[in-house]
N, C-alpha and C positions, 0 to 999 in steps of 0.2 A: 404718277406720283411715286417717289422712292419709298415713302413710309406709308404703306397701305393702311386703311382703316382697321383691318383685322390684326395688325401688328400690336402686340401688348408690350409697350415700352417698359424696360426694366432699367433702373438705376442701380449700379453696383457700388455706389458711394453716397450715402446720405448719413445723417447724424441724428441721434436722439438725445434729448436732455432728460435725464432721469427724473421722474416725479420724486418729491421729497420723502416718500414712504418706502422706497425700494428696499433699503437696508433695515429700517426700523421695523418693518413688517416681517422680515425674514431671518434676521440674526437671532441667535440664542439670547434670551433675556439678559444674561450677565454681560453680554458684549454690546448692547445697544447704546449705552452711554458713550463708549469709546468709538463706536462704529460711525459711519457717515450719517449725518443728520443735518438738516437745515436749521440755522439759527438766524434770527432777525438782528440787524445791525442798525446803528444810527443813520438817519437820513433815508429811510425807506429803502435800505439795501439788505441783502442777505448773503450768507456765506455757508459753505459746508464746514462742519466740524468733524475732524477725523484724528483720532489718537491725540487729542489735546491741541491740535493745530487748526487754524482757521484758513479757509481757502475762499476768498471772495468770489461770488458767483460770476462777476464779469471777467475774471481771469481764467475761467475754466475752459477746457478744450484747447485748441491751438491758439497761438498768439493772434491769429487772424480771424478768430471766430466772431461773427456778428449774426445775431438772429433778427428776423423781421420784427419791426416795431408794431405794437398793437395799433398805433395811430396811422399806420400805413404810409408814413412819410418817406420811407426808403433811405433815411439818413444812415450814415455810417455810425452804428450804435452798438455798444456792448451792453447787453442786458445786466442790470444790477439787482433785479428782483423778478420773481416769476410773473409779476404783474406786467413787466415790460415785454413779455414774450407773447406771440400769438400761440393759442393752445396747440396748434400743430407741432410745436416743438416737443411737447411732453405728453399730450393726450392722444391716445391711439385713434379714437374715433375722429378727432379733428385732423389728425395726420392723413387718414384715409381720404377725408373730404378734400384736403389740400392737394393730395396726389390726383384725385379725380379732376380738380380744377386745372391741374398742370398737364393732364393727359398722360400721367405715368401710372402704369398698372401695378408695379411691384418695386421694392427697393430693399437694399441691404443697408443696415444702420450701424455706424460705429458709436461707441459710448462717449460720454462727455466727462463727467467727474472722474471716472476711472482712468481717463485719457484713452486715446483711441485703441491702444493695445493692452489696457489694464495695468500700465506701468505706475500709476498712482500708488498701487499697493506695494511697491518697492519701498515706499516711505513709511516711517513708523517702526518701532522696535518689535511690536507684537505680530509675528508672522502667522500665528494661529488665527488671530483675528483677520489678518489680510486674506488668508485662504478662505475663510468663511465669507468674506466680502466678495471674493471672486465667484464663489458658488452662488451666493445670493443674487448677484447681478445676472448670472447665466440663467438661473431659474426664472427670474423676472422676465428677461428678454424672450425666453422660450415659452413660458407658460402664459404670460399676460400680454406682452406686446405682440409677439407673433401669434400666440394662441388666439388672440381676438380676431385675427384676420389672416389665417395661415396661407391663403393664396396671394396675399399682398406683401408679405415680408419674407426675406431670406435671412435666417437667423445666423448671426456671427457672434461667437462666444469669445471670452478672454480666458487667459490661463495664469497660474502663478509662475511668472517668468523666472523667478529666483530658484525654482526647484523643477528641473526637467522631468523628474520621475512623477512628482505630484501633477505637473502639467499634463503628462501623458494620461494619468488616471482621469483628470478632468476632461480631456479630449474624448476619451472613450465613454465616460459617463454622459456627457452632453450629446455625443453622436447617437447614443442609444435613445435619447429623448427627442431627437430630430434636428439637431444642429446641422447647419449646412456649410459653415465656414469658421475659420479661426482668425481672429484679429491678432496679428503678431508684429513685433517691432521690425522695422526694415533693417536695423543695425543695432545689435545689443551692446556693442563695445562702449559707446558714449554713456551708457547707463551704468557702467561699472560691471557689466556682465561679460563672460567670455565671448569672444568674437565668433563669427560663423566658421572661422578656420579651426576652431576647437570642436571638431565634429564629434569626437567621443563624448564631450560634455553634453551636447545637444541631442545625442543619439536617441534617448528615450522619447523625447518630444517629437523628433522627426519621424521616428518609427511609428508613433501613434497617428501622426498626421497622414503618413503614407498608408498605413493600414486601414484607416477609416475613410480615406479618400477626401477628407475635408481640405479645401484649398487654404493656403496661408494668405490672408489679405494684409498687405503691407502698405499702410497709408503713410504719406509723406509726414515727417515730423515725429513719427513714433520712436525715433532714436533719441528724442529729447531735444533735437536741434534741427534747424533748417540752414542750408548753406547760405552764408553771407560773406561778402568780401572783407568787411571790417566791422569793428564794434560800433562805428558811426552809421552803418547802413540803416536806412529806414525800413519799416515793415514792408513797404512796397517792393523793396529789392528782394527780400526773401520770397515773397509771393511770386514775383516774376521769374525767379530762379528755381521754383519748386521742383521742376523736372530733374534738376541735378541730384536731388535726393533719390529719386527712382533710378536714375542712371547709376549712381554710386552703389545702390543696393544690388542691382542686377550684376554689375561687374564683380563686386565682392563675392557674391554667392557663386557665380559661375567659375571664377578662378580659384575659389577655395577647394573645389573638388567635392563639395557637399552633394551635388546632383548626380555624381557618379556612384556614390554610396547609397543614395536614396533616389533612384531614377523615377519613382512614381510620384514625387512631390509635385503639387500644383501651386504656383505662386501668382497672385493677382496684385499688380502694383496700382495703388489708388491715388488719384489726384495729382499725378505727376505728368499728365498728358501722354501723348504717344508719338508725336511728330519726330522726336529724337531717335526713335528705335532704329531706322535704317543706318544712321550715322554711327551709333554706338556699335552695332553689330559689325559694320565694316572696320571700325577702329579696333575692336576687340580681336577680330580675326587677324588683322594685320599684326597686332602685337603678339598674338598666340603663335603665329607662323615664324616669328623671328626671335622670340625669347628662348633662351637656352636653359634657364633654371626655374624651378618651382612652377612648372606648367604641366598639367595633365594632357596627355596626347590622345586619349581615347576618342573624344568628340570635340569638335570646334565650338567656340562660344556661340556661333549662330545656330548650330545644331541643338545645343543645350537650351538656348532661349526659345527656339521654336517648339521644342518639346515640353518645356516646363513653365513657361511664363505667359501671362496675359497682361494687357495694359488697357487703360481706359482714358477717356477724354470728356471734357465738358464742351469746350468750343475749340476745335483744333483743325483748321482748314487744311494744313499741310498733312496731318494724319489721314484725312479723308482723301486727299489727292494722291497719297502714296500707300493706301491701305493694303494693297496687294503685296508690297514689300514688307509690311509689318506682319501680315498674316490675316487673311480674311476671317479665319476661325478664331483669331486671338485678340480681336479688337472689340471693346465694349463701351457703352455710354454710361456716364454718371451725371447725377443731377445736383448733388451737394446741398440739398435742402437740409437745414434752413440757413446755411452760411452765405457769406456775401458773394461767392462765386456763382451761386445758384441763379438760374434764369427764370425761376418761378414768377408768374404763372404761365410763362410762354415757352416752356421747355420743348414740348412736342412740336409746336409751330416752328421754332427756330431750328430744331434738329432736322425737321422735314426740309426746310429751306437749305440747310447746309449740305444735305445729302442729295441735292437735286441731280447730280451727275453720277450717283451711285446706282447701279442696277438694283432692281427690286429685291432679288434674292439676297444679294449681299447686304443691302440695307436692313433687311429683316434679321440677318445674322447679327449685325452690329447692334441693333436696337433691342433684340430679344433673345434669339435662340442660342447665341454663344453663351450668354449668362445662364440660361436654363440648363445647358449641357454641363458647363463648368461646375455649377452649384447643385446639380442633381435636383432641379426645381421644375418638375413637369407642369404643364398646363392642367388646370382643373376645370376651366370654363372655356367656352369657345371664344 
């Protein structure tokens, strides 16, 4: 069997829907009215209120977010009220039980209302409040969510992306509290922020990430958009092409020269799959060898990717067929609970089947130990 019973399966990409009290319990009293809070709406629906604007619950997260229905029908359904969700979406004890059912030992969770990289808090005029909201989320994910079951969750924190110096301070603060990763946008430019080519702007942030050793987890869509051919494209098109976001992020970062100035950075690409990696590396190297301007010559794109990047997959047969070309130590599995790509409650069973031709030692790396090493998340139980 390629996935032995003693392998503790780790998902490096799951999602948490924040309970309604995350910010109301943690913000200073004077900020609670303007801070994120759940308000009831007509027709048994709910919305987040933030700085005077309403964000309907069913529109939160990515445009492809679907949570499991409480009635178990499996329909394509966007929850409009907390009553529509199974408790595993927002209740930590129920989440652990859902993971046990799925055969998953541990997981890294991206936020929902703050968006996957905290970019919700770019909205609104009050940046002091926004910073407090970032801190409140991080304290909740570290102290309550992960703190309830520290051997079951890899803590990923968010930062005030509009202020690299403040972001650096938050990285160091949360690293001291036990954070294991930073959820960061794959591409800041579409959000109106300086691009990765403006290395001087991002230097405080990147320096803190390198210093603490916390990987940058770049989930597809954290740029605020998914690649689509036209404005008429359906949601299915953007989902099918989601790997293009990860490819774009990798190429942009590699050619920008950022990794030459910050060689210790670790970047994990989430939910973009992995089967594209061999092609992109070949194409980037071909371009790098022939381009005469604006190209750094110290290391090839393949060398930089192999040193600084990790990728993951939910169901990617080609990645498993070519994993040695991707990097046996650089490939990880993701479960995507509770979104519609998730294979819950059959994740372990289906991954075991998918890795039937993968040697036991390599299967254990992909399923568990690569994630443990990247996120400094050692085993605490046998």
